Jmol script that loads the backbone (N, CA, C; Angstrom):
load data "model"
ATOM      1  N   MET A   1      -3.141 -21.705  -7.750  1.00  0.00           N
ATOM      2  CA  MET A   1      -1.974 -20.906  -7.782  1.00  0.00           C
ATOM      3  C   MET A   1      -1.914 -20.018  -6.461  1.00  0.00           C
ATOM      4  N   GLU A   2      -0.764 -19.992  -6.032  1.00  0.00           N
ATOM      5  CA  GLU A   2      -0.474 -19.274  -4.870  1.00  0.00           C
ATOM      6  C   GLU A   2       0.122 -17.801  -5.127  1.00  0.00           C
ATOM      7  N   ILE A   3      -0.466 -16.827  -4.576  1.00  0.00           N
ATOM      8  CA  ILE A   3       0.183 -15.398  -4.745  1.00  0.00           C
ATOM      9  C   ILE A   3       1.277 -15.008  -3.787  1.00  0.00           C
ATOM     10  N   HIS A   4       2.323 -14.637  -4.218  1.00  0.00           N
ATOM     11  CA  HIS A   4       3.380 -14.436  -3.449  1.00  0.00           C
ATOM     12  C   HIS A   4       3.610 -12.906  -3.381  1.00  0.00           C
ATOM     13  N   LYS A   5       3.112 -12.058  -4.307  1.00  0.00           N
ATOM     14  CA  LYS A   5       3.391 -10.594  -4.347  1.00  0.00           C
ATOM     15  C   LYS A   5       2.594 -10.183  -5.288  1.00  0.00           C
ATOM     16  N   VAL A   6       2.195  -8.836  -4.940  1.00  0.00           N
ATOM     17  CA  VAL A   6       1.132  -8.150  -5.950  1.00  0.00           C
ATOM     18  C   VAL A   6       1.715  -6.715  -6.187  1.00  0.00           C
ATOM     19  N   ALA A   7       1.635  -6.458  -7.541  1.00  0.00           N
ATOM     20  CA  ALA A   7       2.039  -5.064  -8.046  1.00  0.00           C
ATOM     21  C   ALA A   7       0.842  -4.418  -8.404  1.00  0.00           C
ATOM     22  N   VAL A   8       0.792  -2.969  -7.884  1.00  0.00           N
ATOM     23  CA  VAL A   8      -0.295  -2.226  -8.245  1.00  0.00           C
ATOM     24  C   VAL A   8       0.505  -1.032  -9.175  1.00  0.00           C
ATOM     25  N   VAL A   9       0.012  -0.846 -10.378  1.00  0.00           N
ATOM     26  CA  VAL A   9       0.621   0.073 -11.245  1.00  0.00           C
ATOM     27  C   VAL A   9      -0.183   1.329 -11.235  1.00  0.00           C
ATOM     28  N   GLY A  10       0.164   2.273 -10.677  1.00  0.00           N
ATOM     29  CA  GLY A  10      -0.594   3.736 -10.498  1.00  0.00           C
ATOM     30  C   GLY A  10      -0.740   3.788  -9.110  1.00  0.00           C
ATOM     31  N   ALA A  11      -0.376   4.928  -8.488  1.00  0.00           N
ATOM     32  CA  ALA A  11      -0.318   5.222  -7.129  1.00  0.00           C
ATOM     33  C   ALA A  11      -1.321   6.408  -6.771  1.00  0.00           C
ATOM     34  N   GLY A  12      -2.212   6.672  -7.619  1.00  0.00           N
ATOM     35  CA  GLY A  12      -3.173   7.711  -7.303  1.00  0.00           C
ATOM     36  C   GLY A  12      -4.158   7.176  -6.267  1.00  0.00           C
ATOM     37  N   ALA A  13      -5.322   7.917  -6.276  1.00  0.00           N
ATOM     38  CA  ALA A  13      -6.280   7.540  -5.395  1.00  0.00           C
ATOM     39  C   ALA A  13      -6.812   6.124  -5.416  1.00  0.00           C
ATOM     40  N   MET A  14      -7.042   5.866  -6.559  1.00  0.00           N
ATOM     41  CA  MET A  14      -7.553   4.233  -6.933  1.00  0.00           C
ATOM     42  C   MET A  14      -6.486   3.373  -6.517  1.00  0.00           C
ATOM     43  N   GLY A  15      -5.138   3.446  -7.182  1.00  0.00           N
ATOM     44  CA  GLY A  15      -4.209   2.539  -6.959  1.00  0.00           C
ATOM     45  C   GLY A  15      -3.691   2.532  -5.449  1.00  0.00           C
ATOM     46  N   SER A  16      -3.670   3.730  -4.829  1.00  0.00           N
ATOM     47  CA  SER A  16      -3.287   3.571  -3.303  1.00  0.00           C
ATOM     48  C   SER A  16      -4.374   2.881  -2.447  1.00  0.00           C
ATOM     49  N   GLY A  17      -5.681   3.086  -2.806  1.00  0.00           N
ATOM     50  CA  GLY A  17      -6.758   2.329  -2.213  1.00  0.00           C
ATOM     51  C   GLY A  17      -6.575   0.799  -2.310  1.00  0.00           C
ATOM     52  N   ILE A  18      -6.380   0.392  -3.772  1.00  0.00           N
ATOM     53  CA  ILE A  18      -6.218  -1.074  -3.821  1.00  0.00           C
ATOM     54  C   ILE A  18      -5.046  -1.527  -3.191  1.00  0.00           C
ATOM     55  N   ALA A  19      -3.954  -0.751  -3.147  1.00  0.00           N
ATOM     56  CA  ALA A  19      -2.806  -1.281  -2.591  1.00  0.00           C
ATOM     57  C   ALA A  19      -3.008  -1.584  -0.897  1.00  0.00           C
ATOM     58  N   THR A  20      -3.877  -0.582  -0.364  1.00  0.00           N
ATOM     59  CA  THR A  20      -4.207  -0.662   1.058  1.00  0.00           C
ATOM     60  C   THR A  20      -5.074  -1.838   1.364  1.00  0.00           C
ATOM     61  N   ALA A  21      -6.082  -2.166   0.546  1.00  0.00           N
ATOM     62  CA  ALA A  21      -6.955  -3.288   0.712  1.00  0.00           C
ATOM     63  C   ALA A  21      -6.054  -4.731   0.524  1.00  0.00           C
ATOM     64  N   LEU A  22      -5.144  -4.689  -0.447  1.00  0.00           N
ATOM     65  CA  LEU A  22      -4.350  -5.850  -0.678  1.00  0.00           C
ATOM     66  C   LEU A  22      -3.424  -6.198   0.558  1.00  0.00           C
ATOM     67  N   SER A  23      -2.960  -5.072   1.020  1.00  0.00           N
ATOM     68  CA  SER A  23      -1.993  -5.087   2.180  1.00  0.00           C
ATOM     69  C   SER A  23      -2.679  -5.536   3.412  1.00  0.00           C
ATOM     70  N   LEU A  24      -3.929  -4.946   3.618  1.00  0.00           N
ATOM     71  CA  LEU A  24      -4.757  -5.433   4.805  1.00  0.00           C
ATOM     72  C   LEU A  24      -5.168  -6.962   4.655  1.00  0.00           C
ATOM     73  N   ALA A  25      -5.230  -7.462   3.481  1.00  0.00           N
ATOM     74  CA  ALA A  25      -5.697  -8.850   3.120  1.00  0.00           C
ATOM     75  C   ALA A  25      -4.392  -9.688   3.441  1.00  0.00           C
ATOM     76  N   GLY A  26      -3.113  -9.108   3.624  1.00  0.00           N
ATOM     77  CA  GLY A  26      -1.967  -9.885   4.067  1.00  0.00           C
ATOM     78  C   GLY A  26      -1.120 -10.084   2.885  1.00  0.00           C
ATOM     79  N   TYR A  27      -1.239  -9.467   1.872  1.00  0.00           N
ATOM     80  CA  TYR A  27      -0.458  -9.609   0.509  1.00  0.00           C
ATOM     81  C   TYR A  27       0.796  -8.539   0.493  1.00  0.00           C
ATOM     82  N   PRO A  28       2.055  -9.021   0.302  1.00  0.00           N
ATOM     83  CA  PRO A  28       3.151  -7.978   0.086  1.00  0.00           C
ATOM     84  C   PRO A  28       2.758  -7.329  -1.273  1.00  0.00           C
ATOM     85  N   VAL A  29       2.927  -5.980  -1.206  1.00  0.00           N
ATOM     86  CA  VAL A  29       2.383  -5.080  -2.417  1.00  0.00           C
ATOM     87  C   VAL A  29       3.589  -4.264  -2.922  1.00  0.00           C
ATOM     88  N   LEU A  30       3.794  -4.224  -4.138  1.00  0.00           N
ATOM     89  CA  LEU A  30       4.663  -3.179  -4.773  1.00  0.00           C
ATOM     90  C   LEU A  30       3.758  -2.004  -5.330  1.00  0.00           C
ATOM     91  N   LEU A  31       4.060  -0.903  -4.984  1.00  0.00           N
ATOM     92  CA  LEU A  31       3.234   0.278  -5.533  1.00  0.00           C
ATOM     93  C   LEU A  31       4.120   1.036  -6.450  1.00  0.00           C
ATOM     94  N   LYS A  32       3.723   0.970  -7.792  1.00  0.00           N
ATOM     95  CA  LYS A  32       4.413   1.616  -8.787  1.00  0.00           C
ATOM     96  C   LYS A  32       3.835   2.694  -9.448  1.00  0.00           C
ATOM     97  N   ASP A  33       4.547   3.824  -9.765  1.00  0.00           N
ATOM     98  CA  ASP A  33       4.069   4.923 -10.691  1.00  0.00           C
ATOM     99  C   ASP A  33       5.154   5.597 -11.458  1.00  0.00           C
ATOM    100  N   ILE A  34       4.698   6.147 -12.594  1.00  0.00           N
ATOM    101  CA  ILE A  34       5.796   6.700 -13.313  1.00  0.00           C
ATOM    102  C   ILE A  34       6.497   7.860 -12.665  1.00  0.00           C
ATOM    103  N   ASN A  35       5.657   8.607 -11.783  1.00  0.00           N
ATOM    104  CA  ASN A  35       6.128   9.799 -11.199  1.00  0.00           C
ATOM    105  C   ASN A  35       6.341   9.432  -9.739  1.00  0.00           C
ATOM    106  N   PRO A  36       7.634   9.611  -9.162  1.00  0.00           N
ATOM    107  CA  PRO A  36       8.068   9.413  -7.976  1.00  0.00           C
ATOM    108  C   PRO A  36       7.215  10.223  -6.876  1.00  0.00           C
ATOM    109  N   ASP A  37       6.765  11.484  -7.090  1.00  0.00           N
ATOM    110  CA  ASP A  37       6.145  12.223  -6.424  1.00  0.00           C
ATOM    111  C   ASP A  37       4.627  11.683  -6.187  1.00  0.00           C
ATOM    112  N   THR A  38       4.146  11.014  -7.163  1.00  0.00           N
ATOM    113  CA  THR A  38       2.766  10.406  -7.120  1.00  0.00           C
ATOM    114  C   THR A  38       2.980   9.182  -6.132  1.00  0.00           C
ATOM    115  N   VAL A  39       4.130   8.517  -6.158  1.00  0.00           N
ATOM    116  CA  VAL A  39       4.151   7.345  -5.306  1.00  0.00           C
ATOM    117  C   VAL A  39       4.293   7.847  -3.798  1.00  0.00           C
ATOM    118  N   ALA A  40       4.980   8.972  -3.538  1.00  0.00           N
ATOM    119  CA  ALA A  40       5.029   9.467  -2.261  1.00  0.00           C
ATOM    120  C   ALA A  40       3.833   9.991  -1.688  1.00  0.00           C
ATOM    121  N   ALA A  41       2.994  10.664  -2.578  1.00  0.00           N
ATOM    122  CA  ALA A  41       1.607  11.093  -2.231  1.00  0.00           C
ATOM    123  C   ALA A  41       0.697   9.904  -1.927  1.00  0.00           C
ATOM    124  N   GLY A  42       0.884   8.768  -2.580  1.00  0.00           N
ATOM    125  CA  GLY A  42       0.125   7.605  -2.529  1.00  0.00           C
ATOM    126  C   GLY A  42       0.470   6.929  -1.323  1.00  0.00           C
ATOM    127  N   MET A  43       1.694   6.855  -0.883  1.00  0.00           N
ATOM    128  CA  MET A  43       1.969   6.293   0.591  1.00  0.00           C
ATOM    129  C   MET A  43       1.577   7.295   1.488  1.00  0.00           C
ATOM    130  N   GLY A  44       1.507   8.547   1.446  1.00  0.00           N
ATOM    131  CA  GLY A  44       0.922   9.397   2.432  1.00  0.00           C
ATOM    132  C   GLY A  44      -0.506   9.139   2.541  1.00  0.00           C
ATOM    133  N   ARG A  45      -1.403   8.926   1.448  1.00  0.00           N
ATOM    134  CA  ARG A  45      -2.810   8.583   1.366  1.00  0.00           C
ATOM    135  C   ARG A  45      -2.958   7.208   2.184  1.00  0.00           C
ATOM    136  N   ILE A  46      -2.082   6.275   2.032  1.00  0.00           N
ATOM    137  CA  ILE A  46      -2.274   4.975   2.542  1.00  0.00           C
ATOM    138  C   ILE A  46      -2.006   4.980   4.136  1.00  0.00           C
ATOM    139  N   GLN A  47      -0.934   5.872   4.468  1.00  0.00           N
ATOM    140  CA  GLN A  47      -0.770   6.086   5.977  1.00  0.00           C
ATOM    141  C   GLN A  47      -1.889   6.712   6.584  1.00  0.00           C
ATOM    142  N   LYS A  48      -2.606   7.788   5.995  1.00  0.00           N
ATOM    143  CA  LYS A  48      -3.681   8.477   6.551  1.00  0.00           C
ATOM    144  C   LYS A  48      -4.928   7.619   6.572  1.00  0.00           C
ATOM    145  N   SER A  49      -5.074   6.735   5.607  1.00  0.00           N
ATOM    146  CA  SER A  49      -6.236   5.757   5.676  1.00  0.00           C
ATOM    147  C   SER A  49      -5.978   4.747   6.745  1.00  0.00           C
ATOM    148  N   LEU A  50      -4.836   4.253   6.865  1.00  0.00           N
ATOM    149  CA  LEU A  50      -4.729   3.353   7.938  1.00  0.00           C
ATOM    150  C   LEU A  50      -4.811   3.891   9.285  1.00  0.00           C
ATOM    151  N   GLN A  51      -4.349   5.258   9.493  1.00  0.00           N
ATOM    152  CA  GLN A  51      -4.433   5.805  10.743  1.00  0.00           C
ATOM    153  C   GLN A  51      -5.825   6.132  11.114  1.00  0.00           C
ATOM    154  N   SER A  52      -6.762   6.544  10.022  1.00  0.00           N
ATOM    155  CA  SER A  52      -8.126   6.631  10.253  1.00  0.00           C
ATOM    156  C   SER A  52      -8.878   5.406  10.733  1.00  0.00           C
ATOM    157  N   ARG A  53      -8.410   4.303  10.227  1.00  0.00           N
ATOM    158  CA  ARG A  53      -9.005   3.072  10.777  1.00  0.00           C
ATOM    159  C   ARG A  53      -8.542   2.655  12.169  1.00  0.00           C
ATOM    160  N   VAL A  54      -7.460   3.150  12.490  1.00  0.00           N
ATOM    161  CA  VAL A  54      -6.889   2.947  13.905  1.00  0.00           C
ATOM    162  C   VAL A  54      -7.859   3.937  14.805  1.00  0.00           C
ATOM    163  N   LEU A  55      -8.079   5.097  14.504  1.00  0.00           N
ATOM    164  CA  LEU A  55      -8.736   6.115  15.290  1.00  0.00           C
ATOM    165  C   LEU A  55     -10.211   5.599  15.445  1.00  0.00           C
ATOM    166  N   LYS A  56     -10.768   5.062  14.350  1.00  0.00           N
ATOM    167  CA  LYS A  56     -12.138   4.584  14.527  1.00  0.00           C
ATOM    168  C   LYS A  56     -12.209   3.230  15.259  1.00  0.00           C
ATOM    169  N   GLY A  57     -11.048   2.466  15.559  1.00  0.00           N
ATOM    170  CA  GLY A  57     -11.129   1.380  16.272  1.00  0.00           C
ATOM    171  C   GLY A  57     -11.280   0.142  15.540  1.00  0.00           C
ATOM    172  N   THR A  58     -11.202   0.120  14.116  1.00  0.00           N
ATOM    173  CA  THR A  58     -11.526  -0.820  13.173  1.00  0.00           C
ATOM    174  C   THR A  58     -10.302  -1.525  12.929  1.00  0.00           C
ATOM    175  N   LEU A  59      -8.951  -1.043  13.223  1.00  0.00           N
ATOM    176  CA  LEU A  59      -7.637  -1.650  13.015  1.00  0.00           C
ATOM    177  C   LEU A  59      -6.893  -1.362  14.226  1.00  0.00           C
ATOM    178  N   SER A  60      -6.003  -2.265  14.630  1.00  0.00           N
ATOM    179  CA  SER A  60      -5.136  -1.954  15.778  1.00  0.00           C
ATOM    180  C   SER A  60      -3.959  -1.106  15.090  1.00  0.00           C
ATOM    181  N   PRO A  61      -3.210  -0.502  16.260  1.00  0.00           N
ATOM    182  CA  PRO A  61      -1.934   0.123  15.662  1.00  0.00           C
ATOM    183  C   PRO A  61      -1.035  -0.798  15.161  1.00  0.00           C
ATOM    184  N   GLU A  62      -0.878  -1.889  15.601  1.00  0.00           N
ATOM    185  CA  GLU A  62       0.009  -2.990  15.286  1.00  0.00           C
ATOM    186  C   GLU A  62      -0.286  -3.499  13.829  1.00  0.00           C
ATOM    187  N   GLY A  63      -1.809  -3.529  13.664  1.00  0.00           N
ATOM    188  CA  GLY A  63      -2.198  -4.098  12.192  1.00  0.00           C
ATOM    189  C   GLY A  63      -1.966  -2.946  11.360  1.00  0.00           C
ATOM    190  N   ALA A  64      -2.055  -1.652  11.654  1.00  0.00           N
ATOM    191  CA  ALA A  64      -1.703  -0.570  10.774  1.00  0.00           C
ATOM    192  C   ALA A  64      -0.112  -0.499  10.411  1.00  0.00           C
ATOM    193  N   GLU A  65       0.546  -0.835  11.427  1.00  0.00           N
ATOM    194  CA  GLU A  65       2.061  -0.810  11.133  1.00  0.00           C
ATOM    195  C   GLU A  65       2.489  -2.047  10.293  1.00  0.00           C
ATOM    196  N   HIS A  66       2.001  -3.281  10.447  1.00  0.00           N
ATOM    197  CA  HIS A  66       2.144  -4.347   9.586  1.00  0.00           C
ATOM    198  C   HIS A  66       1.694  -4.125   8.305  1.00  0.00           C
ATOM    199  N   ALA A  67       0.530  -3.583   7.931  1.00  0.00           N
ATOM    200  CA  ALA A  67       0.057  -3.320   6.735  1.00  0.00           C
ATOM    201  C   ALA A  67       0.991  -2.407   5.881  1.00  0.00           C
ATOM    202  N   LEU A  68       1.231  -1.358   6.480  1.00  0.00           N
ATOM    203  CA  LEU A  68       2.227  -0.488   5.927  1.00  0.00           C
ATOM    204  C   LEU A  68       3.598  -1.163   5.535  1.00  0.00           C
ATOM    205  N   GLU A  69       4.111  -1.771   6.363  1.00  0.00           N
ATOM    206  CA  GLU A  69       5.296  -2.536   6.051  1.00  0.00           C
ATOM    207  C   GLU A  69       5.054  -3.627   4.823  1.00  0.00           C
ATOM    208  N   ARG A  70       4.019  -4.009   4.567  1.00  0.00           N
ATOM    209  CA  ARG A  70       3.877  -4.874   3.465  1.00  0.00           C
ATOM    210  C   ARG A  70       3.830  -4.055   2.175  1.00  0.00           C
ATOM    211  N   ILE A  71       3.765  -2.737   2.077  1.00  0.00           N
ATOM    212  CA  ILE A  71       3.648  -1.832   0.835  1.00  0.00           C
ATOM    213  C   ILE A  71       5.072  -1.483   0.747  1.00  0.00           C
ATOM    214  N   THR A  72       5.725  -1.788  -0.557  1.00  0.00           N
ATOM    215  CA  THR A  72       6.877  -1.214  -0.997  1.00  0.00           C
ATOM    216  C   THR A  72       6.798  -0.227  -2.114  1.00  0.00           C
ATOM    217  N   PRO A  73       7.133   0.930  -2.084  1.00  0.00           N
ATOM    218  CA  PRO A  73       7.091   1.838  -3.149  1.00  0.00           C
ATOM    219  C   PRO A  73       8.253   1.513  -4.042  1.00  0.00           C
ATOM    220  N   VAL A  74       7.879   1.545  -5.397  1.00  0.00           N
ATOM    221  CA  VAL A  74       9.120   1.240  -6.280  1.00  0.00           C
ATOM    222  C   VAL A  74       8.913   2.242  -7.408  1.00  0.00           C
ATOM    223  N   ASP A  75       9.997   2.481  -8.223  1.00  0.00           N
ATOM    224  CA  ASP A  75      10.067   3.351  -9.351  1.00  0.00           C
ATOM    225  C   ASP A  75      10.723   2.636 -10.558  1.00  0.00           C
ATOM    226  N   HIS A  76      10.620   1.428 -10.508  1.00  0.00           N
ATOM    227  CA  HIS A  76      11.020   0.539 -11.687  1.00  0.00           C
ATOM    228  C   HIS A  76      10.326  -0.641 -11.817  1.00  0.00           C
ATOM    229  N   TYR A  77      10.519  -1.429 -13.050  1.00  0.00           N
ATOM    230  CA  TYR A  77       9.817  -2.672 -13.224  1.00  0.00           C
ATOM    231  C   TYR A  77      10.661  -3.974 -12.952  1.00  0.00           C
ATOM    232  N   HIS A  78      11.946  -3.776 -12.360  1.00  0.00           N
ATOM    233  CA  HIS A  78      12.747  -4.831 -12.310  1.00  0.00           C
ATOM    234  C   HIS A  78      12.608  -5.273 -10.604  1.00  0.00           C
ATOM    235  N   TRP A  79      11.479  -5.978 -10.402  1.00  0.00           N
ATOM    236  CA  TRP A  79      11.196  -6.328  -9.001  1.00  0.00           C
ATOM    237  C   TRP A  79      11.818  -7.549  -8.424  1.00  0.00           C
ATOM    238  N   PHE A  80      12.441  -8.453  -9.304  1.00  0.00           N
ATOM    239  CA  PHE A  80      12.789  -9.730  -8.924  1.00  0.00           C
ATOM    240  C   PHE A  80      14.248  -9.872  -9.242  1.00  0.00           C
TER     241      PHE A  80
END
end "model"
wireframe off; spacefill off
backbone 0.3
color backbone group
């Protein structure tokens, strides 16, 4: 089975970490939470995590940019 897109339900610390890992692995990710503020905070954590990797030299700036582009915050369940 081929995976085309992954949804992570819950944008807290664990969900944003999972979304980051999936995105770095090359998967398009939908990040969903019931609270839009939590999704925004989760996207902020993801940006900080990626930037930290860039500063440590374990990820290129382009890699971080592409990883972030693969994550789409959503507030609904109608993805297709």
